[in-house]
C-alpha positions in Angstrom: 0.6 14.3 43.8 2.1 13.3 40.5 -0.2 15.5 38.6 0.3 18.3 40.2 4.0 18.3 39.7 3.9 17.2 36.2 0.6 19.8 35.1 2.9 22.7 35.0 4.9 20.8 32.2 2.2 19.1 30.7 0.3 23.1 30.4 3.4 24.3 28.5 3.4 21.6 26.5 0.0 22.6 25.4 1.1 26.0 24.9 4.1 24.7 22.7 1.0 22.6 20.3 -0.8 25.5 20.2 2.2 27.9 19.1 3.7 25.6 16.4 0.1 25.1 15.0 -0.7 29.1 14.9 2.7 29.9 13.7 3.4 27.0 11.5 1.9 25.2 8.5 0.9 21.3 8.9 2.0 19.9 5.8 5.4 19.3 6.5 4.9 18.1 10.5 2.3 15.6 8.7 4.6 14.2 6.4 7.2 13.8 9.0 4.7 12.5 11.2 3.8 9.9 8.5 7.5 9.2 7.2 8.2 8.2 10.7 5.6 5.3 11.0 7.2 2.0 12.6 5.7 0.3 9.3 8.3 2.4 6.9 11.1 1.0 8.9 9.8 -3.1 8.2 8.6 -2.2 4.5 11.7 0.0 3.5 14.6 0.3 5.1 14.7 -3.0 6.2 15.1 -4.8 2.8 17.7 -1.9 2.2 20.0 -2.9 5.0 19.4 -6.6 4.9 20.3 -7.1 1.3 23.5 -4.5 2.2 24.4 -6.7 5.2 22.3 -8.9 6.6 23.5 -9.1 10.0 22.9 -5.3 10.0 19.4 -5.8 9.2 18.9 -8.6 11.7 19.6 -6.2 14.6 17.4 -3.7 12.8 14.2 -6.1 13.5 15.5 -6.7 17.0 16.0 -3.4 17.9 12.7 -2.3 16.2 10.7 -5.4 17.9 12.1 -4.6 21.6 12.0 -1.3 21.5 8.0 -1.5 20.7 7.7 -3.9 23.4 9.5 -1.8 26.0 7.8 1.3 25.0 4.6 -0.8 25.5 5.7 -1.5 28.8 6.8 2.2 30.1 3.7 3.5 28.3 2.0 1.1 30.6 4.3 2.0 34.0 4.0 6.2 33.4 0.2 5.7 31.9 0.2 9.0 31.2 -2.4 10.7 28.8 -1.8 12.8 25.2 -2.6 16.4 25.1 -5.4 16.1 22.7 -7.2 14.2 25.8 -5.8 16.1 28.7 -6.7 19.7 27.9 -10.4 18.8 27.7 -10.1 17.0 31.5 -7.7 18.6 33.2 -8.2 20.9 36.2 -5.0 22.8 35.5 -6.9 25.5 33.6 -9.1 27.6 35.7 -12.1 27.4 32.9 -12.1 25.9 29.4 -11.7 29.5 28.1 -8.4 29.9 29.0 -7.4 26.7 27.5 -5.0 27.0 24.3 -7.4 25.6 21.5 -5.3 22.5 19.7 -6.1 21.4 16.3 -6.6 17.4 15.4 -5.2 15.4 12.5 -6.0 12.2 11.1 -2.7 11.2 12.6 -3.1 12.4 16.4 -5.7 10.1 17.7 -3.7 7.4 18.9 -5.2 5.8 21.9 -2.1 4.1 23.9 -1.1 6.0 27.1 1.5 8.6 25.9 4.8 8.6 27.6 7.1 7.8 26.4 6.5 8.6 22.7 6.4 6.0 20.5 7.7 7.6 17.2 10.6 9.7 18.7 11.5 6.3 20.3 11.2 3.7 17.3 12.9 6.5 15.1 15.5 7.1 17.6 16.0 3.3 18.0 16.0 2.7 14.3 17.7 5.7 12.8 20.7 5.0 15.3 21.2 1.6 14.2 21.0 2.9 10.8 23.7 5.2 11.5 26.1 2.8 13.0 25.6 0.1 10.8 26.5 2.3 8.0 29.7 3.8 9.5 30.6 -0.2 10.2 29.7 -1.2 6.5 32.1 2.1 5.2 34.8 1.2 7.9 34.9 -2.5 6.8 34.9 -1.3 3.2 37.9 1.1 3.6 42.2 0.8 4.4 43.2 2.4 7.5 45.1 5.7 6.1 45.6 9.2 7.1 43.2 9.7 3.9 40.2 7.3 4.6 40.6 8.4 8.2 39.7 12.0 7.5 36.6 10.5 4.9 35.6 8.4 8.0 35.2 11.6 9.8 33.2 13.7 7.8 31.0 10.7 7.0 30.5 10.3 10.7 29.7 13.9 10.7 27.6 14.1 8.4 25.5 10.7 9.5 25.2 12.1 12.8 24.1 15.5 12.4 21.4 14.0 10.1 20.3 11.9 12.9 19.9 15.0 15.1 18.2 17.1 12.4 15.5 14.2 12.0 15.0 13.4 15.4 14.2 17.1 16.0 11.6 17.3 13.1 10.3 14.1 14.5 9.9 15.7 17.9 8.1 19.0 16.7 6.0 16.9 14.8 4.6 15.1 17.3 4.3 17.8 19.9 2.6 19.7 16.7 -0.5 17.2 16.1 -1.0 17.1 19.7 -0.4 13.9 20.4 2.3 14.3 22.4 4.0 16.3 25.3 7.4 17.8 24.7 8.6 15.6 27.7 7.4 12.7 26.4 9.2 12.7 23.0 12.3 13.6 24.5 12.2 10.5 27.1 11.3 8.4 23.6 14.4 9.5 22.1 16.7 9.0 25.2 15.2 5.8 25.3 15.6 4.5 21.7 18.8 5.3 21.6 20.0 3.0 24.7 18.0 0.4 22.9 19.4 0.6 20.2 23.4 1.0 21.5 22.3 -1.8 23.9 22.0 -4.0 20.8 25.0 -2.8 19.2 26.8 -4.8 22.2 24.7 -8.1 21.8 25.7 -10.8 19.4 24.1 -13.8 20.1 20.7 -12.3 18.1 23.0 -13.4 14.7 23.1 -16.9 16.0 19.6 -17.5 17.5 18.4 -20.8 16.7 14.4 -20.8 15.7 13.8 -22.3 19.4 15.0 -19.3 20.3 13.1 -16.9 18.2 10.0 -18.9 19.6 10.5 -18.5 23.1 11.4 -14.8 22.4 7.8 -14.6 20.9 6.3 -16.1 23.8 8.1 -15.0 26.5 7.1 -11.0 25.0 3.5 -12.3 24.5 2.5 -13.9 27.7 4.6 -10.6 29.7 2.2 -8.5 28.2 -0.9 -10.5 28.3 0.1 -11.1 32.0 0.3 -7.7 32.9 -2.7 -6.9 31.7 -4.7 -9.4 33.3 -2.7 -8.8 36.7 -3.8 -5.5 36.6 -7.5 -6.0 35.4 -7.8 -8.3 38.6 -6.3 -5.4 41.0 -9.0 -2.9 39.0 -7.0 -1.4 36.8 -7.7 -1.0 33.1 -4.8 -0.5 31.2 -7.1 -0.2 28.0 -9.0 2.8 29.2 -7.0 5.2 27.0 -8.6 4.2 24.2 -11.9 5.0 25.2 -10.8 8.5 25.8 -9.5 8.5 22.5 -12.8 7.7 21.2 -14.4 10.8 23.5 -12.0 13.1 22.1 -11.2 12.5 19.0 -12.8 14.8 16.6 -13.5 11.9 14.3 -14.3 8.5 15.0 -12.5 7.4 11.5 -9.2 9.3 12.9 -9.2 6.3 15.2 -7.1 3.6 14.0 -7.3 -0.5 15.3 -3.2 -0.5 14.9 -2.2 2.1 17.5 -3.8 0.2 20.3 -1.8 -1.3 22.6 -2.3 -5.1 21.5 -2.0 -4.4 17.8 1.4 -3.0 18.2 2.3 -6.1 20.6 1.1 -8.3 17.6 3.2 -6.4 14.8 6.4 -7.2 17.2 5.9 -10.6 17.9 4.4 -11.6 14.6 7.6 -9.7 12.8 10.1 -11.4 15.4 9.0 -15.0 14.2 8.3 -14.1 11.0 12.0 -13.2 10.7 13.5 -16.2 12.6 10.7 -18.2 10.2 13.1 -17.0 7.3 16.1 -16.7 8.5 15.7 -20.8 9.2 13.8 -21.5 6.1 15.6 -24.1 3.2 15.1 -21.2 1.0 17.4 -19.0 3.2 20.6 -18.2 1.3 23.3 -16.0 2.1 23.0 -12.5 0.9 26.3 -11.6 1.1 27.2 -14.1 -1.7 25.4 -12.4 -3.9 26.3 -9.8 -6.6 25.0 -6.2 -6.7 22.9 -6.9 -9.8 20.5 -9.6 -7.5 20.8 -7.6 -4.5 19.1 -4.6 -6.3 16.8 -7.0 -7.8 15.8 -8.0 -4.6 15.7 -4.9 -2.8 12.7 -3.4 -6.0 10.8 -6.5 -5.7 10.9 -6.3 -2.1 9.4 -2.9 -2.2 6.5 -4.3 -4.7 5.3 -7.2 -3.0 5.7 -5.6 0.6 3.9 -2.7 -0.8 1.0 -5.1 -1.7 1.0 -6.7 1.5 0.8 -3.6 3.5 -2.1 -2.6 1.1 -4.0 -5.8 2.4 -7.0 -4.0 4.7 -7.6 -5.9 7.7 -11.4 -6.2 9.7 -11.1 -3.8 12.8 -14.6 -4.8 13.3 -13.7 -8.4 14.7 -10.8 -7.9 17.1 -9.9 -11.9 17.3 -9.8 -11.8 13.7 -8.1 -8.8 13.2 -5.2 -9.5 15.5 -4.8 -12.9 13.5 -4.5 -11.4 10.4 -2.7 -8.7 12.0 -0.1 -10.7 13.1 0.4 -12.9 9.9 0.9 -9.6 7.6 3.1 -8.7 10.2 5.0 -11.9 10.4 4.8 -12.3 6.0 7.2 -9.2 5.8 10.3 -10.3 7.1 9.6 -14.1 6.3 9.3 -12.9 2.3 12.0 -10.5 2.8 14.2 -12.6 4.0 14.1 -15.9 2.1 11.1 -16.2 -0.4 12.1 -13.2 -2.5 15.9 -13.5 -2.5 15.3 -17.1 -3.3 12.8 -16.3 -6.4 14.9 -13.7 -7.3 18.4 -16.4 -7.5 16.3 -18.5 -9.1 14.9 -16.6 -12.1 18.4 -14.9 -12.4 20.1 -18.2 -12.6 17.9 -19.5 -15.0 18.4 -16.7 -17.4 22.3 -16.9 -17.2 22.2 -21.2 -17.8 19.7 -19.5 -21.0 21.9 -16.9 -22.1 24.9 -19.2 -22.0 22.9 -22.3 -24.0 21.9 -19.3 -26.7 25.3 -18.2 -26.9 27.0 -21.7 -27.4 24.5 -22.6 -29.8 24.4 -19.7 -31.9 28.1 -20.1 -31.7 27.8 -23.5 -33.0 26.2 -22.8 -36.0 28.2 -20.0 -36.8 31.3 -22.1 -36.5 29.9 -24.3 -38.9 
């Protein structure tokens, strides 16, 4: 009954994909899908925002992690297919000659259910948080006057126009590559904004203890694994979409282990626990007390080191080892960004300052004699 109601909407989505692929080149849309990948949130946006204001960086991680977790939950609840395999299995078309031909790309073959779109939901929540964070930072720096109010209005207008422009491009790109139907990306954007707005009103995350981080991590993990085991006992395989991906993906090498549901869970929980470890590490220091030079050095160093961490390849053939290493890799990103890199940079700058002062006074002493 539900399929008969949704199939016309899915058929429209496949037609939209066919139209975009026929009338537009794929370079831009493929780049947009790559740029909107969640790892760019952790490897690029988080180090920048954390150095601007640590509380906003902490909120960004919570939004990204809980958004990923909720996306996985709703994917399993709705359990809807993706265009690139639905078009081959549906009975909606009278025969397969009437089904529009849609192309596949290296970023098409994600293995989990399709609704809501993880890319759309993730970028909506993250960029919504970025916009509100930037506005909060800029508002605090300005005095309340008619001129500053006018400037704030222009800044707000530009940022929100950019937000909606980016979301439109991301939604079109996900439809273009046949990874999602249009209604899936629209639902993702709406849910992402709800998650971000909810965390704008939650304050306890900024003072959360290490026990809180540990308990939340355990809860998120137990809820997903428990749901999977429960449904499996009831005869429902929540990972059956991986078989569909393997069957209908044009190339086997386009199926990436990091897109499976348990990999997403591993990344989310590892990132959250790594943030907790970083904030409660003895190496952690308040970034707001640092100079602009030190913050810039922290960002540059973070970008370099996190790029090395991102380039570390994991063995997908061994599931147990893959998930363990992926968890550790995910935890290393916020841990290094929050505590290890700033501590090393602060120590380096302090040492250089001390040496420069000593050399200056030594030269001054000998010149004065």
